[in-house]
N, CA, C and O of each residue as an XYZ file, in Angstrom:
724
protein
N     121.677    121.466     -6.474
C     120.383    121.637     -7.087
C     119.655    120.295     -7.004
O     120.244    119.228     -7.181
N     118.356    120.390     -6.729
C     117.514    119.201     -6.707
C     116.269    119.500     -7.535
O     115.728    120.605     -7.483
N     115.826    118.516     -8.290
C     114.645    118.666     -9.128
C     113.655    117.585     -8.740
O     113.991    116.400     -8.731
N     112.423    117.994     -8.415
C     111.383    117.032     -8.047
C     110.175    117.211     -8.954
O     109.703    118.334     -9.132
N     109.665    116.125     -9.531
C     108.422    116.257    -10.299
C     107.243    116.500     -9.360
O     107.175    115.935     -8.268
N     106.314    117.352     -9.802
C     105.110    117.637     -9.024
C     103.920    117.310     -9.922
O     103.686    118.008    -10.909
N     103.161    116.252     -9.596
C     102.039    115.860    -10.456
C     101.071    117.022    -10.699
O     100.730    117.762     -9.776
N     100.646    117.167    -11.921
C      99.683    118.171    -12.382
C     100.234    119.593    -12.397
O      99.523    120.513    -12.802
N     101.477    119.803    -11.969
C     102.015    121.159    -11.959
C     103.306    121.292    -12.751
O     103.578    122.370    -13.281
N     104.105    120.248    -12.853
C     105.370    120.350    -13.559
C     106.516    119.906    -12.694
O     106.527    118.774    -12.210
N     107.494    120.786    -12.485
C     108.715    120.431    -11.775
C     109.022    121.504    -10.736
O     108.813    122.691    -10.989
N     109.523    121.089     -9.555
C     110.033    122.023     -8.549
C     111.552    121.972     -8.586
O     112.136    120.889     -8.639
N     112.191    123.127     -8.560
C     113.641    123.228     -8.535
C     114.060    123.743     -7.166
O     113.443    124.675     -6.649
N     115.108    123.150     -6.558
C     115.660    123.578     -5.278
C     117.133    123.905     -5.511
O     117.862    123.104     -6.097
N     117.573    125.076     -5.054
C     118.951    125.502     -5.246
C     119.577    125.844     -3.903
O     118.910    126.383     -3.021
N     120.841    125.534     -3.750
C     121.643    125.995     -2.621
C     122.921    126.563     -3.213
O     123.602    125.884     -3.981
N     123.251    127.790     -2.868
C     124.467    128.437     -3.350
C     125.461    128.490     -2.201
O     125.104    128.832     -1.073
N     126.719    128.147     -2.498
C     127.757    128.099     -1.460
C     128.773    129.208     -1.699
O     129.120    129.512     -2.840
N     129.234    129.796     -0.634
C     130.291    130.796     -0.691
C     131.603    130.067     -0.941
O     131.885    129.073     -0.272
N     132.412    130.536     -1.889
C     133.610    129.794     -2.294
C     134.654    129.698     -1.186
O     135.440    128.750     -1.184
N     134.692    130.620     -0.266
C     135.684    130.576      0.808
C     135.322    129.599      1.914
O     136.172    129.267      2.741
N     134.082    129.132      1.946
C     133.644    128.242      3.032
C     132.667    127.231      2.445
O     131.465    127.495      2.401
N     133.157    126.080      1.994
C     132.290    125.117      1.329
C     131.147    124.602      2.186
O     130.171    124.083      1.643
N     131.230    124.724      3.502
C     130.150    124.233      4.346
C     129.191    125.335      4.782
O     128.304    125.092      5.600
N     129.359    126.568      4.236
C     128.524    127.709      4.641
C     127.632    128.156      3.482
O     128.104    128.867      2.595
N     126.380    127.767      3.465
C     125.510    128.253      2.387
C     125.212    129.746      2.588
O     124.908    130.178      3.701
N     125.301    130.524      1.513
C     124.973    131.942      1.632
C     123.540    132.227      1.199
O     122.982    133.266      1.553
N     122.949    131.328      0.449
C     121.593    131.559     -0.019
C     120.930    130.218     -0.269
O     121.473    129.373     -0.982
N     119.797    130.028      0.297
C     119.014    128.839     -0.004
C     117.660    129.321     -0.518
O     116.970    130.095      0.145
N     117.296    128.859     -1.694
C     116.014    129.207     -2.278
C     115.025    128.113     -1.948
O     115.265    126.940     -2.235
N     113.943    128.483     -1.363
C     112.906    127.529     -0.989
C     111.833    127.513     -2.076
O     111.653    128.512     -2.773
N     111.115    126.391     -2.233
C     110.083    126.336     -3.271
C     108.972    127.337     -2.982
O     108.598    127.568     -1.832
N     108.459    127.920     -4.054
C     107.340    128.852     -3.961
C     106.047    128.063     -4.018
O     106.040    126.866     -4.306
N     104.970    128.743     -3.741
C     103.661    128.128     -3.984
C     103.590    127.770     -5.456
O     104.173    128.449     -6.301
N     102.875    126.706     -5.752
C     102.753    126.299     -7.140
C     101.993    127.360     -7.924
O     100.908    127.793     -7.535
N     102.590    127.763     -9.031
C     101.957    128.752     -9.884
C     102.124    128.317    -11.323
O     103.074    127.618    -11.676
N     101.200    128.734    -12.131
C     101.240    128.361    -13.538
C     101.706    129.540    -14.375
O     101.807    130.665    -13.887
N     101.984    129.268    -15.629
C     102.407    130.337    -16.531
C     101.350    131.421    -16.642
O     101.689    132.588    -16.841
N     100.067    131.062    -16.518
C      99.003    132.060    -16.597
C      99.105    133.068    -15.454
O      98.666    134.210    -15.590
N      99.693    132.641    -14.309
C      99.854    133.560    -13.185
C     100.816    134.688    -13.527
O     100.812    135.731    -12.873
N     101.633    134.485    -14.539
C     102.636    135.466    -14.914
C     102.390    136.028    -16.310
O     103.336    136.437    -16.983
N     101.171    136.054    -16.742
C     100.853    136.526    -18.092
C     101.253    137.991    -18.247
O     101.041    138.809    -17.352
N     101.820    138.293    -19.371
C     102.213    139.673    -19.661
C     100.968    140.541    -19.804
O      99.909    140.059    -20.207
N     101.098    141.811    -19.474
C      99.940    142.682    -19.638
C      99.516    142.732    -21.111
O     100.355    142.703    -22.011
N      98.227    142.805    -21.333
C      97.708    142.844    -22.692
C      97.888    144.240    -23.268
O      97.503    145.235    -22.654
N      98.470    144.299    -24.440
C      98.651    145.588    -25.110
C      97.357    145.983    -25.801
O      96.643    145.117    -26.307
N      97.043    147.267    -25.834
C      95.884    147.703    -26.615
C      96.100    147.339    -28.088
O      97.207    147.460    -28.614
N      95.038    146.898    -28.730
C      95.124    146.459    -30.121
C      94.593    147.535    -31.058
O      93.507    148.080    -30.858
N      95.385    147.829    -32.085
C      94.986    148.791    -33.103
C      94.913    148.075    -34.443
O      95.853    147.394    -34.853
N      93.781    148.239    -35.118
C      93.642    147.757    -36.493
C      94.080    148.887    -37.399
O      93.477    149.960    -37.397
N      95.124    148.653    -38.172
C      95.672    149.643    -39.093
C      95.232    149.284    -40.505
O      95.608    148.237    -41.032
N      94.438    150.153    -41.113
C      93.894    149.897    -42.449
C      94.551    150.874    -43.416
O      94.307    152.079    -43.358
N      95.381    150.346    -44.301
C      96.148    151.178    -45.237
C      96.515    150.330    -46.438
O      97.027    149.222    -46.282
N      96.260    150.839    -47.642
C      96.534    150.048    -48.837
C      97.985    150.137    -49.307
O      98.437    149.240    -50.020
N      98.731    151.172    -48.942
C     100.131    151.291    -49.363
C     101.031    150.569    -48.365
O     101.053    150.901    -47.180
N     101.776    149.573    -48.861
C     102.624    148.745    -48.006
C     103.625    149.562    -47.195
O     103.782    149.339    -45.994
N     104.308    150.517    -47.853
C     105.336    151.299    -47.157
C     104.736    152.144    -46.035
O     105.294    152.221    -44.940
N     103.614    152.766    -46.313
C     102.951    153.592    -45.297
C     102.479    152.717    -44.144
O     102.631    153.082    -42.978
N     101.910    151.566    -44.470
C     101.422    150.656    -43.441
C     102.575    150.161    -42.570
O     102.441    150.107    -41.347
N     103.693    149.802    -43.173
C     104.848    149.328    -42.424
C     105.385    150.417    -41.500
O     105.677    150.154    -40.333
N     105.516    151.643    -42.019
C     106.012    152.751    -41.208
C     105.084    153.011    -40.017
O     105.543    153.184    -38.888
N     103.773    153.035    -40.284
C     102.802    153.266    -39.219
C     102.833    152.123    -38.200
O     102.770    152.363    -36.995
N     102.929    150.899    -38.679
C     102.963    149.751    -37.774
C     104.168    149.839    -36.848
O     104.035    149.654    -35.639
N     105.342    150.121    -37.405
C     106.545    150.217    -36.578
C     106.393    151.322    -35.528
O     106.789    151.144    -34.377
N     105.829    152.442    -35.918
C     105.626    153.551    -34.985
C     104.640    153.158    -33.885
O     104.871    153.464    -32.715
N     103.553    152.491    -34.242
C     102.560    152.078    -33.248
C     103.125    151.031    -32.289
O     102.895    151.110    -31.082
N     103.861    150.053    -32.815
C     104.474    149.024    -31.963
C     105.462    149.679    -30.999
O     105.502    149.340    -29.816
N     106.255    150.613    -31.508
C     107.214    151.339    -30.661
C     106.490    152.096    -29.549
O     107.042    152.290    -28.466
N     105.271    152.516    -29.812
C     104.493    153.255    -28.819
C     103.647    152.345    -27.927
O     102.812    152.832    -27.166
N     103.856    151.031    -28.015
C     103.251    150.109    -27.066
C     101.913    149.514    -27.463
O     101.103    149.184    -26.596
N     101.669    149.371    -28.754
C     100.404    148.802    -29.216
C     100.637    147.496    -29.954
O     101.674    147.297    -30.587
N      99.660    146.615    -29.861
C      99.606    145.420    -30.708
C      98.914    145.879    -31.983
O      97.850    146.495    -31.920
N      99.501    145.588    -33.134
C      98.965    146.087    -34.399
C      98.553    144.913    -35.282
O      99.323    143.980    -35.512
N      97.315    144.986    -35.770
C      96.844    144.059    -36.781
C      96.577    144.888    -38.030
O      96.251    146.071    -37.931
N      96.711    144.287    -39.187
C      96.685    145.056    -40.426
C      95.622    144.583    -41.401
O      95.254    143.409    -41.444
N      95.141    145.546    -42.185
C      94.244    145.260    -43.304
C      94.647    146.175    -44.454
O      95.041    147.323    -44.245
N      94.540    145.644    -45.682
C      94.895    146.428    -46.866
C      93.689    147.010    -47.578
O      93.831    147.934    -48.379
N      92.503    146.486    -47.300
C      91.304    146.934    -48.000
C      90.177    147.180    -46.994
O      90.244    146.740    -45.846
N      89.159    147.880    -47.439
C      87.997    148.113    -46.594
C      87.291    146.825    -46.221
O      86.900    146.640    -45.068
N      87.125    145.929    -47.189
C      86.452    144.657    -46.927
C      87.238    143.821    -45.912
O      86.652    143.216    -45.015
N      88.545    143.791    -46.057
C      89.389    143.054    -45.116
C      89.295    143.682    -43.717
O      89.291    142.972    -42.712
N      89.219    144.999    -43.664
C      89.101    145.706    -42.373
C      87.829    145.296    -41.636
O      87.851    145.093    -40.422
N      86.732    145.175    -42.362
C      85.456    144.788    -41.752
C      85.582    143.396    -41.134
O      85.190    143.186    -39.986
N      86.129    142.450    -41.894
C      86.273    141.074    -41.407
C      87.194    140.990    -40.194
O      86.875    140.315    -39.215
N      88.327    141.668    -40.257
C      89.287    141.621    -39.151
C      88.714    142.318    -37.921
O      88.885    141.836    -36.801
N      88.041    143.438    -38.115
C      87.448    144.160    -36.980
C      86.434    143.279    -36.261
O      86.403    143.250    -35.031
N      85.610    142.568    -37.007
C      84.621    141.678    -36.394
C      85.290    140.554    -35.610
O      84.836    140.191    -34.525
N      86.353    140.015    -36.154
C      87.034    138.886    -35.519
C      87.874    139.317    -34.315
O      87.874    138.638    -33.288
N      88.583    140.429    -34.430
C      89.558    140.840    -33.415
C      89.019    141.823    -32.369
O      89.562    141.904    -31.267
N      87.967    142.565    -32.694
C      87.433    143.603    -31.806
C      88.553    144.506    -31.266
O      88.822    144.519    -30.065
N      89.194    145.249    -32.152
C      90.328    146.078    -31.719
C      89.891    147.203    -30.783
O      88.714    147.553    -30.700
N      90.874    147.751    -30.090
C      90.609    148.876    -29.194
C      90.474    150.187    -29.957
O      89.850    151.130    -29.470
N      91.056    150.250    -31.154
C      90.997    151.459    -31.992
C      91.292    151.047    -33.429
O      92.009    150.077    -33.673
N      90.737    151.788    -34.371
C      90.989    151.538    -35.798
C      91.535    152.817    -36.416
O      90.971    153.897    -36.240
N      92.644    152.680    -37.146
C      93.164    153.786    -37.957
C      92.818    153.428    -39.388
O      93.296    152.428    -39.924
N      91.978    154.259    -40.006
C      91.375    153.942    -41.304
C      91.828    154.923    -42.379
O      91.550    156.119    -42.293
N      92.525    154.413    -43.390
C      92.849    155.216    -44.562
C      91.540    155.538    -45.272
O      90.675    154.671    -45.399
N      91.390    156.762    -45.730
C      90.138    157.152    -46.384
C      90.101    156.673    -47.833
O      89.108    156.089    -48.266
N      91.164    156.912    -48.578
C      91.175    156.593    -50.007
C      91.879    155.264    -50.264
O      93.100    155.153    -50.156
N      91.068    154.255    -50.608
C      91.597    152.934    -50.946
C      90.836    152.426    -52.166
O      89.687    152.811    -52.384
N      91.467    151.569    -52.960
C      90.744    150.997    -54.097
C      89.632    150.073    -53.601
O      89.713    149.516    -52.506
N      88.614    149.925    -54.410
C      87.474    149.103    -53.996
C      86.658    149.867    -52.973
O      86.252    151.002    -53.223
N      86.418    149.265    -51.841
C      85.659    149.923    -50.779
C      86.567    150.927    -50.059
O      87.594    150.551    -49.494
N      86.176    152.205    -50.086
C      87.006    153.201    -49.413
C      86.819    153.134    -47.897
O      85.950    152.418    -47.400
N      87.637    153.882    -47.178
C      87.630    153.838    -45.726
C      86.342    154.341    -45.097
O      85.953    153.868    -44.029
N      85.673    155.289    -45.737
C      84.431    155.807    -45.176
C      83.300    154.783    -45.302
O      82.490    154.631    -44.387
N      83.249    154.086    -46.435
C      82.254    153.022    -46.591
C      82.531    151.875    -45.611
O      81.605    151.314    -45.024
N      83.804    151.536    -45.444
C      84.167    150.478    -44.494
C      83.782    150.890    -43.072
O      83.309    150.064    -42.292
N      83.983    152.156    -42.737
C      83.610    152.654    -41.410
C      82.113    152.505    -41.181
O      81.685    152.053    -40.119
N      81.319    152.882    -42.174
C      79.864    152.746    -42.036
C      79.465    151.296    -41.817
O      78.581    151.007    -41.010
N      80.108    150.389    -42.526
C      79.809    148.960    -42.372
C      80.246    148.446    -41.001
O      79.542    147.647    -40.385
N      81.396    148.897    -40.527
C      81.882    148.490    -39.204
C      80.918    148.960    -38.129
O      80.663    148.239    -37.164
N      80.383    150.158    -38.285
C      79.459    150.716    -37.292
C      78.120    149.962    -37.243
O      77.357    150.130    -36.292
N      77.832    149.145    -38.243
C      76.603    148.345    -38.229
C      76.651    147.223    -37.195
O      75.607    146.699    -36.805
N      77.837    146.852    -36.750
C      77.998    145.759    -35.803
C      77.980    146.304    -34.377
O      78.772    147.175    -34.015
N      77.067    145.775    -33.588
C      76.902    146.240    -32.208
C      78.220    146.236    -31.437
O      78.534    147.191    -30.726
N      78.976    145.173    -31.580
C      80.207    145.034    -30.807
C      81.280    146.042    -31.191
O      82.273    146.192    -30.480
N      81.088    146.739    -32.316
C      82.097    147.699    -32.785
C      81.598    149.148    -32.770
O      82.306    150.050    -33.219
N      80.423    149.369    -32.272
C      79.857    150.728    -32.303
C      80.623    151.721    -31.448
O      80.626    152.918    -31.739
N      81.269    151.243    -30.405
C      82.003    152.140    -29.506
C      83.517    152.125    -29.764
O      84.276    152.781    -29.050
N      83.944    151.389    -30.770
C      85.368    151.347    -31.102
C      85.765    152.651    -31.782
O      85.184    153.008    -32.807
N      86.746    153.372    -31.230
C      87.169    154.616    -31.880
C      87.786    154.334    -33.251
O      88.572    153.402    -33.420
N      87.410    155.161    -34.217
C      87.973    155.071    -35.567
C      88.541    156.435    -35.928
O      87.852    157.452    -35.857
N      89.822    156.437    -36.320
C      90.499    157.657    -36.745
C      90.724    157.559    -38.242
O      91.453    156.684    -38.711
N      90.098    158.457    -38.994
C      90.304    158.508    -40.444
C      91.600    159.252    -40.726
O      91.889    160.275    -40.105
N      92.379    158.727    -41.671
C      93.642    159.348    -42.055
C      93.627    159.555    -43.560
O      93.332    158.639    -44.327
N      93.954    160.786    -43.973
C      93.952    161.079    -45.407
C      94.878    162.244    -45.713
O      95.174    163.067    -44.848
N      95.328    162.298    -46.956
C      96.150    163.416    -47.411
C      95.299    164.655    -47.683
O      95.827    165.758    -47.825
N      93.990    164.472    -47.753
C      93.102    165.603    -48.009
C      92.844    166.335    -46.696
O      92.289    165.764    -45.758
N      93.248    167.595    -46.635
C      93.146    168.333    -45.387
C      91.932    169.226    -45.280
O      91.747    169.887    -44.258
N      91.111    169.265    -46.288
C      89.977    170.192    -46.286
C      88.942    169.800    -45.234
O      88.757    168.621    -44.931
N      88.277    170.805    -44.690
C      87.226    170.575    -43.684
C      86.115    169.693    -44.234
O      85.469    168.959    -43.487
N      85.896    169.767    -45.550
C      84.858    168.954    -46.182
C      85.110    167.460    -45.936
O      84.178    166.712    -45.642
N      86.382    167.028    -46.057
C      86.720    165.620    -45.867
C      86.590    165.225    -44.394
O      86.169    164.111    -44.082
N      86.945    166.126    -43.508
C      86.778    165.855    -42.078
C      85.302    165.642    -41.768
O      84.940    164.721    -41.036
N      84.466    166.487    -42.321
C      83.026    166.391    -42.110
C      82.482    165.067    -42.656
O      81.647    164.431    -42.012
N      82.946    164.651    -43.832
C      82.519    163.377    -44.414
C      82.932    162.200    -43.523
O      82.167    161.253    -43.341
N      84.146    162.269    -42.970
C      84.637    161.192    -42.112
C      83.811    161.100    -40.828
O      83.440    160.007    -40.400
N      83.529    162.231    -40.228
C      82.740    162.245    -38.994
C      81.327    161.738    -39.286
O      80.773    160.959    -38.510
N      80.753    162.171    -40.388
C      79.413    161.711    -40.770
C      79.374    160.199    -41.027
O      78.352    159.554    -40.794
N      80.483    159.644    -41.504
C      80.546    158.201    -41.782
C      80.671    157.376    -40.505
O      80.445    156.166    -40.521
N      81.029    158.026    -39.402
C      81.143    157.304    -38.138
C      82.514    157.330    -37.509
O      82.749    156.680    -36.489
N      83.433    158.084    -38.115
C      84.766    158.202    -37.518
C      84.701    159.140    -36.310
O      83.907    160.079    -36.275
N      85.547    158.865    -35.333
C      85.615    159.723    -34.151
C      86.472    160.955    -34.403
O      86.254    162.016    -33.819
N      87.454    160.787    -35.288
C      88.380    161.883    -35.545
C      88.950    161.739    -36.942
O      88.929    160.659    -37.531
N      89.467    162.860    -37.467
C      90.050    162.905    -38.807
C      91.430    163.531    -38.689
O      91.582    164.600    -38.100
N      92.433    162.868    -39.248
C      93.800    163.381    -39.221
C      94.299    163.448    -40.655
O      94.244    162.461    -41.390
N      94.789    164.628    -41.049
C      95.338    164.736    -42.405
C      96.854    164.552    -42.343
O      97.508    164.918    -41.367
N      97.384    163.976    -43.413
C      98.826    163.754    -43.487
C      99.469    164.905    -44.248
O      98.837    165.485    -45.130
N     100.691    165.241    -43.931
C     101.486    164.669    -42.848
C     100.951    165.139    -41.490
O     100.418    166.241    -41.368
N     101.103    164.289    -40.482
C     100.584    164.624    -39.156
C     101.733    164.712    -38.156
O     102.826    164.196    -38.390
N     101.462    165.368    -37.050
C     102.416    165.475    -35.956
C     102.334    164.172    -35.152
O     101.289    163.892    -34.565
N     103.399    163.372    -35.109
C     103.351    162.090    -34.399
C     102.951    162.233    -32.931
O     102.218    161.394    -32.407
N     103.421    163.276    -32.268
C     103.064    163.464    -30.860
C     101.572    163.733    -30.701
O     100.942    163.239    -29.766
N     101.012    164.516    -31.614
C      99.575    164.800    -31.549
C      98.761    163.528    -31.801
O      97.756    163.289    -31.131
N      99.196    162.713    -32.765
C      98.489    161.464    -33.037
C      98.611    160.508    -31.845
O      97.641    159.840    -31.485
N      99.787    160.441    -31.238
C      99.976    159.577    -30.074
C      99.032    159.986    -28.946
O      98.425    159.131    -28.302
N      98.908    161.270    -28.710
C      98.006    161.760    -27.660
C      96.548    161.471    -28.002
O      95.761    161.098    -27.131
N      96.190    161.646    -29.275
C      94.826    161.359    -29.717
C      94.486    159.888    -29.504
O      93.409    159.566    -29.003
N      95.391    159.004    -29.879
C      95.164    157.562    -29.720
C      94.991    157.223    -28.242
O      94.048    156.524    -27.871
N      95.895    157.715    -27.397
C      95.785    157.463    -25.955
C      94.456    157.956    -25.413
O      93.791    157.264    -24.642
N      94.076    159.160    -25.821
C      92.825    159.753    -25.345
C      91.617    158.914    -25.759
O      90.748    158.622    -24.937
N      91.562    158.526    -27.033
C      90.413    157.762    -27.522
C      90.327    156.384    -26.868
O      89.235    155.924    -26.536
N      91.465    155.728    -26.683
C      91.449    154.403    -26.049
C      91.056    154.527    -24.580
O      90.262    153.726    -24.086
N      91.598    155.516    -23.880
C      91.244    155.656    -22.461
C      89.785    156.062    -22.297
O      89.127    155.650    -21.342
N      89.280    156.868    -23.225
C      87.865    157.250    -23.194
C      86.978    156.014    -23.395
O      85.959    155.854    -22.723
N      87.376    155.156    -24.319
C      86.623    153.919    -24.572
C      86.677    153.003    -23.348
O      85.663    152.432    -22.947
N      87.869    152.869    -22.758
C      88.020    152.006    -21.585
C      87.203    152.516    -20.407
O      86.631    151.722    -19.660
N      87.144    153.822    -20.235
C      86.395    154.364    -19.100
C      84.886    154.211    -19.291
O      84.119    154.244    -18.329
N      84.474    154.043    -20.551
C      83.045    153.853    -20.805
C      82.655    152.376    -20.807
O      81.477    152.048    -20.950
N      83.629    151.487    -20.649
C      83.341    150.048    -20.642
C      83.827    149.401    -21.916
O      84.554    150.014    -22.698
N      83.427    148.162    -22.122
C      83.863    147.404    -23.289
C      83.100    147.842    -24.529
O      82.184    148.661    -24.447
N      83.479    147.300    -25.665
C      82.816    147.650    -26.921
C      81.317    147.456    -26.872
O      80.558    148.364    -27.211
N      80.892    146.302    -26.462
C      79.467    145.985    -26.517
C      78.895    145.899    -25.110
O      79.419    145.179    -24.260
N      77.853    146.612    -24.879
C      77.131    146.494    -23.627
C      76.195    145.299    -23.742
O      75.779    144.959    -24.849
N      75.850    144.647    -22.622
C      74.934    143.496    -22.718
C      73.667    143.812    -23.469
O      73.173    142.963    -24.211
N      73.115    145.011    -23.305
C      71.891    145.374    -24.010
C      72.095    145.455    -25.517
O      71.156    145.270    -26.291
N      73.349    145.739    -25.934
C      73.646    145.819    -27.371
C      73.594    144.451    -28.031
O      73.334    144.355    -29.231
N      73.835    143.405    -27.276
C      73.931    142.063    -27.851
C      72.573    141.405    -28.021
O      72.486    140.315    -28.587
N      71.521    142.036    -27.547
C      70.208    141.415    -27.592
C      69.606    141.417    -28.987
O      68.723    140.603    -29.253
N      70.031    142.278    -29.882
C      69.480    142.294    -31.241
C      70.343    141.547    -32.186
O      70.028    141.460    -33.373
């Protein structure tokens, strides 16, 4: 093995592997690659979901399920916290609990929709109330969809994939024309 410093890039490593039965016969020689940086090998970016839920146990369970399904999860416990985090992080999707102390999820959704950069972010309202009246209130507040608990995990997974892919196919959250005001 040989190690050579390379200015502005780091270190080059050279290896020669020898077959044990023939010390003078190399079986593999690795040649240096083109210089590449760690950014050249960046991991794919996971879609980000903002999970808004005031109950710790429910939030933890949902977070573990979302991470297992390949999402980066950021969390908020209150409507006000959700607004601040959504503005800062610009998530790909928001899962919003409807009933929370202080600012409820529907009020937080309306406030989130006031920001140009978040107008196209899908928001899924989640609540134990299954009545059509609550679904209608959630849609009127600006949610894209309403899911009552308990929910079918496979159906929710498909809904999330659909909403994120629909958003991606329409472009980023904010169009240049949206940023002018």
